[in-house]
N, C-alpha and C positions, 0 to 999 in steps of 0.2 A: 820654209816648207811647213805646211800644216799637216798634222797627222789626225785623221778621223778615226775614232774608235767605233767599231761596228758593234752594235748591240745584237747579241746572239739570240736564238730562239728560246734558249733556257730562261734568259732574263725577261723576255716578253711574256713567256708562259707563266713565270712566277708572278709578274705584275698582274696578269689577267686573273690568276688564281686568287690573289689577295683582294682584287677588286670584286670578284664574285663573292668572297666571304663577306666583304663590307655590305654588299647589296642584300645578302640573305640574313645578315645579323638582325635579330629582333630588337626593336626599340622597347624599353621598359616604360610602361604607363601605369601610374598608381594614383589613388585618390585617398586623401586623408583630411583630418580636421586640425586646425590650429587657429591662432589669433592673427589678425592683421594689426600691425603697429598703428596706434592712433585711431583705431576703429572699434566701436563697441560690438560685442557679439562674437559668434564662432564662425569661422570661415571654412568652407569646403574648398580644398585645393586639388587641382589636377597637376601631377608632376610627370613630365616627359623627359626621360633620360636616354641620351645617345652619346656614345664615344666619351663617356665620363663627364658630360655636361648635362645639367638639369635645368629645364625651363619650368617655372611655376606659374600657374594661372589660377586666380580666385574664381571659382564657379558660382558660389553664392555665399551669403552671410545670413546667419540666423540668430534669433534672440536666445535660444536654448540649444544645448548640445544634442538633445533628443531629436529635435527637428533637423539639425545638421546631419546626425547619424542616419536618418531615414534616406537622405540624399546619397550618402556614402554607400549604403547597402545597395541601392539601385545602381549606383555608378559601378560598383565592383561586380555586380551581376552582368552589366554590359561589357566591362573590360574582360571578364572571364571568357566571353564568347567572341572577343575581338583579337586580331593579330595585326601588328604593325611592324614594318621593316624600315631600313634606312631609305628606301625609295619613297616613303611617305613623309611629306613635310610636316613640321609641327603644326602649321596652320590647318592642314587637311585633317590631321589627327584630332585637333581641338574641335573643328567644325563638325566632323563625323560624330565625335563623342557627345557634344552638346545637343545635336539633332536627336540622337538616340535617347539621351537623358530626358529631354523635353517631351518626347513621345511616350515615355514610360509612365503610364497612368498610375502606377503604384507608388511612384516617388513623390516626395513632398514638392510642391510647386517651386520651381527655380526661377529667381528673378535676377535682373541685372544688379550686381553688387553696388553700383553707384546710385541706384534708385531706392535701396533699402534703408529704412530709418528705424533704428532701435529706440524703443519708447523712452528710456531714461538712462542716464549714465550708470554704469555698473561699479559698485564699490569694490567688490571682490573680483580679482582677475587671476589668470594663471601665469606663473613664471617658471622657467626651467633652467637647469644648470647641468653641465656634464659631470659625471661621477665615475669613480673607480670601484664603487661598491658592487659586489657580484649580483645583487638583486636589482641594481639600477644601471646596468652596463650601457644602456642606450640613453641614459639621462634621468634626472629627477624632476618631477613636476610638483610645484607647491602652490598654495593659494595665498594671496596677499593683496594688500591695497597698493603696494609698490614693491620693487625688488628687494628692499630692505625691511619692509614692514610685513612680515610673514605671519599667517594665521597659526595660532597655537591652541591646544585644547584648554577649555575653560577649567576643567577639573584637574588638568595636569599642565599648568601654565608654562613649563619649560620644554614641553614635547611638541615637535612639529608633525604635521600631517603630510606625508610624502607618498607619491604614487609613481609608478613606472609608465603610466599612460596619461595622455592629455584628457581623455574622456572621463576617467574616474575623478580627477581633480575638478574638471569643468562641471560635472554633475553636482558635486558638493557645492561648488561656488554658485551655480544657478539656484540651488535651493536657498542658500543664504541670501542672495540678491532678491529673490522673489518674496521672501518673508522678512526682509530688512533685518537680518540677524547680525549681531556683532561677534558672536562666538558660538561654539558648539561643544556639547558634552560627548564623551566617548560613546555613550549609548546612541546618540544621534548619528555619529560617524558609522557605527556598526550597521545601523538600519540603512543608511544611505549607500553603504558599500554593497549590501545585499541587493538593493534596488538597482544599482548601477550594473552589477554583475548579471542580473537578469536582462537588463536592457541591452547590454553590449556583450551578449553571451559568446560571440565569435572571437572575442579578444581576451587574451590572458592578462589579468591584472594582478599587480602586487602592490599592496599598500601597507605602510607601517606608521605607527604613531609613537615610536620609541626613541627617535633621534632627537638630540638637542641641536641647536644651531652650531655649537662648537664641533659636534661630531659630524655634522653635514659638511662643514668646512674641511675637516680632516680627509674626507673622501673625495672632495671636489678637486677637479683638475686645476692646477695653478697656471 
């Protein structure tokens, strides 16, 4: 004899309640700048997060972080006036966003990332590591020719140039690449920091030139 367990109204109502929550839950959509592994230049990413999962799409790639930032500014303006829920697919969100971005006349022209050619290889690139230091809780960004060959100050050869944002480090690296420099003095860094802070005024930057490699390793997550 089989026994059938009858589902009561309470269970059905509870299920409908949670389904309604899932439908109305907002999808988080963000735009930021980072590097693409194996590709020269700075990439603008669109991140779509739902239910704890994040899908990343490269929107465009640029030779300087300033050009990439102009796209991010336009993108964030578009996202601030947009609202997405779980009823919208990632494909629809991406298509809607790109259509609005391309129509934004104030944004830097956006091209297909696969069609963009950066003029020449970049000597200086950006590398990041996780950190337990209070000023770098979201990670440390450094400038180097490789993850182990990190830029240090010319007049303080044991000191690293550390930033809490990709843009600040990228701005300095762009300057060095454009002028084919092998090193920088502290006076150069101070001037570039001021320029970057004006260019990226909506972002809080923290940069220090006092850590040694050994001190950075002490704060890094193992």
